[in-house]
C-alpha positions in Angstrom: 1.1 1.0 20.6 1.1 2.5 16.8 2.0 -0.5 14.3 3.3 -0.3 10.9 0.7 -2.0 8.7 0.0 -3.0 5.2 -3.6 -2.9 4.0 -5.5 -4.1 1.2 -2.5 -5.5 -0.7 -3.9 -7.4 -3.9 -1.8 -10.2 -4.8 -2.3 -13.1 -7.6 -2.5 -16.6 -7.2 1.0 -16.9 -8.1 2.2 -14.4 -5.8 2.6 -11.2 -8.2 1.4 -7.9 -6.8 2.0 -5.4 -9.6 3.2 -5.6 -13.3 6.5 -4.9 -14.3 6.2 -1.3 -15.8 4.4 1.7 -14.7 3.0 4.2 -17.3 0.7 7.2 -17.3 -2.1 5.1 -18.6 -1.3 1.8 -16.4 -0.8 2.9 -12.8 0.0 -0.6 -11.8 1.7 -2.3 -15.2 -0.2 -5.1 -16.7 -1.6 -6.2 -13.6 -5.1 -4.9 -13.6 -6.5 -8.2 -13.4 -5.8 -7.7 -9.5 -8.7 -5.3 -9.4 -11.4 -7.4 -11.5 -13.0 -7.9 -7.9 -12.7 -4.4 -6.4 -14.5 -1.3 -7.5 -12.7 1.0 -5.1 -15.7 1.6 -2.8 -15.5 0.8 1.0 -11.8 2.2 1.7 -13.2 5.3 3.1 -15.2 2.8 5.3 -18.6 1.0 4.9 -20.9 3.5 6.1 -19.8 6.0 3.3 -20.8 3.5 0.4 -24.1 3.0 -1.1 -23.8 -0.5 -1.4 -24.4 -3.7 0.5 -22.1 -4.3 3.6 -20.1 -7.3 2.4 -17.3 -9.0 4.1 -15.0 -7.6 1.4 -15.9 -4.1 2.2 -15.6 -4.4 5.8 -12.2 -5.9 5.3 -11.3 -3.2 2.7 -12.3 -0.4 5.1 -9.4 -1.2 7.6 -7.2 0.6 4.9 -8.0 3.9 6.8 -8.9 3.1 10.2 -6.3 4.3 12.7 -3.8 5.5 10.2 -1.7 8.6 10.8 0.7 8.7 7.9 1.7 6.6 4.9 4.8 5.6 3.5 5.0 5.1 -0.6 7.3 3.9 -3.1 8.1 6.1 -6.1 6.2 4.3 -8.4 2.8 4.8 -6.6 3.1 8.4 -6.8 4.0 8.6 -10.3 5.8 6.8 -13.1 8.7 9.1 -13.5 12.4 7.8 -13.2 15.6 10.0 -12.3 15.4 13.3 -11.2 11.9 14.9 -10.8 11.0 16.8 -14.1 9.3 20.3 -13.7 6.0 19.0 -15.3 3.5 20.0 -12.7 2.8 16.3 -11.5 1.1 16.0 -8.2 0.5 12.3 -8.1 -2.1 10.0 -9.8 -5.1 11.6 -7.8 -5.4 15.0 -8.8 -6.1 17.8 -6.2 -7.8 15.3 -3.5 -5.4 12.2 -2.9 -7.5 9.9 -0.4 -4.7 9.7 2.0 -5.7 12.8 4.2 -2.5 12.3 6.2 1.2 13.0 5.8 2.6 10.8 3.2 6.4 9.7 2.8 7.4 8.9 -0.7 10.8 7.1 -0.7 13.1 8.6 -3.7 16.9 9.2 -4.3 16.2 12.6 -5.7 15.2 15.4 -3.6 11.9 17.4 -4.1 10.1 20.2 -2.4 6.8 18.8 -0.3 3.1 19.4 -1.5 0.5 20.2 0.4 -3.2 19.6 -0.3 -6.3 21.1 1.3 -7.7 17.9 2.5 -5.0 17.3 4.9 -2.6 15.2 2.6 0.8 16.2 2.5 3.8 14.4 0.4 7.3 14.5 1.6 10.1 13.1 -0.5 12.8 11.2 1.4 15.7 9.2 1.1 17.0 6.8 3.8 16.8 3.0 5.3 13.3 1.6 5.8 13.8 1.9 9.6 14.9 5.7 9.3 12.1 6.4 7.3 9.8 4.4 9.2 10.6 6.6 12.4 10.0 9.6 10.5 6.7 8.6 9.7 5.9 7.6 13.0 6.6 10.8 14.5 4.7 12.6 11.8 1.5 9.8 12.7 1.0 11.5 16.0 0.3 8.0 17.5 -1.6 6.7 14.6 -0.5 3.7 12.4 1.8 4.2 9.7 0.4 2.4 6.6 3.2 0.7 4.2 1.4 1.7 1.5 3.3 0.0 -1.9 4.1 -0.9 -4.3 5.2 -4.5 -3.5 8.7 -3.8 -3.9 8.8 -1.4 -1.2 6.5 -3.5 0.8 9.0 -6.3 0.7 12.0 -4.2 1.8 9.9 -3.3 5.2 9.3 -7.2 5.4 12.5 -8.2 5.0 13.9 -5.7 7.7 11.4 -7.0 10.1 9.4 -3.6 10.3 6.0 -4.7 9.5 3.5 -5.4 12.3 0.3 -6.4 10.4 -0.5 -6.9 6.5 -3.8 -7.4 4.9 -3.2 -9.5 1.7 -6.0 -9.9 -0.7 -5.5 -13.1 -2.9 -7.2 -12.4 -6.3 -8.2 -15.9 -8.0 -6.1 -14.9 -11.1 -2.6 -15.8 -12.3 -0.5 -13.2 -13.8 2.7 -15.3 -15.1 4.9 -12.1 -14.8 5.6 -9.0 -12.6 6.7 -7.8 -9.2 6.8 -10.9 -7.1 5.9 -10.1 -3.5 7.7 -13.2 -2.0 11.2 -12.9 -3.3 14.0 -13.2 -0.8 11.3 -13.6 2.1 11.6 -17.6 2.6 10.4 -18.6 6.1 8.8 -14.9 6.4 5.3 -16.7 7.6 7.3 -17.9 11.0 7.3 -14.7 12.3 3.5 -14.4 12.2 0.3 -15.7 12.9 -2.0 -15.8 9.9 -5.6 -16.1 9.4 -7.3 -16.5 6.1 -10.8 -15.9 5.2 -12.3 -16.9 1.5 -15.5 -14.6 0.9 -18.5 -15.1 -1.5 -16.9 -13.0 -4.3 -13.6 -15.6 -4.4 -11.3 -13.4 -2.8 -9.1 -14.7 0.1 -8.3 -12.1 2.8 -5.2 -13.1 4.6 -4.2 -11.4 8.1 -0.8 -11.4 9.5 0.1 -10.5 13.0 3.8 -10.5 13.9 4.2 -12.7 16.8 5.2 -11.1 20.3 
């Protein structure tokens, strides 16, 4: 059965998962310290990385396994606000986005879809978490749907009870400010079984599986 999954969501010790502001120069705001332990290698699978196969990289590789589509918030696609400007922006990733699946960008402002040669497409949609998840599930063709972030969007899907699996990566830094993942989610842990693994790097991986 297809699942709605959050993969590789980095969070600080004090629960922040992104900075407060997103700019062209700072795609995750003032929260770059969250990625101080991660160089980006491994998300395509450990066999595609010229580096030792570590527990961290093996867990990061879940990012792409069995995924048929993604849902992302608007700020993950770009820093613009309001109506979409005619600036030629096609996302942070240039002409080779790593997703290689249909991606659904949550926005209140309509925009024509974008398609890329590597199989990635972006569809700009406005709807409730349940409605958008249904659309993304249909597009996934039997695969899982990745709830791709940022953290405010992930929080909406958690609050709606729509996340089946979540992989959190707790980074041993404190930020003190930013987008707090846990706002309004008191008692969420009661709905999940949670396994934790701390690796030699100092990262703690939490695997949340919805009960039942």
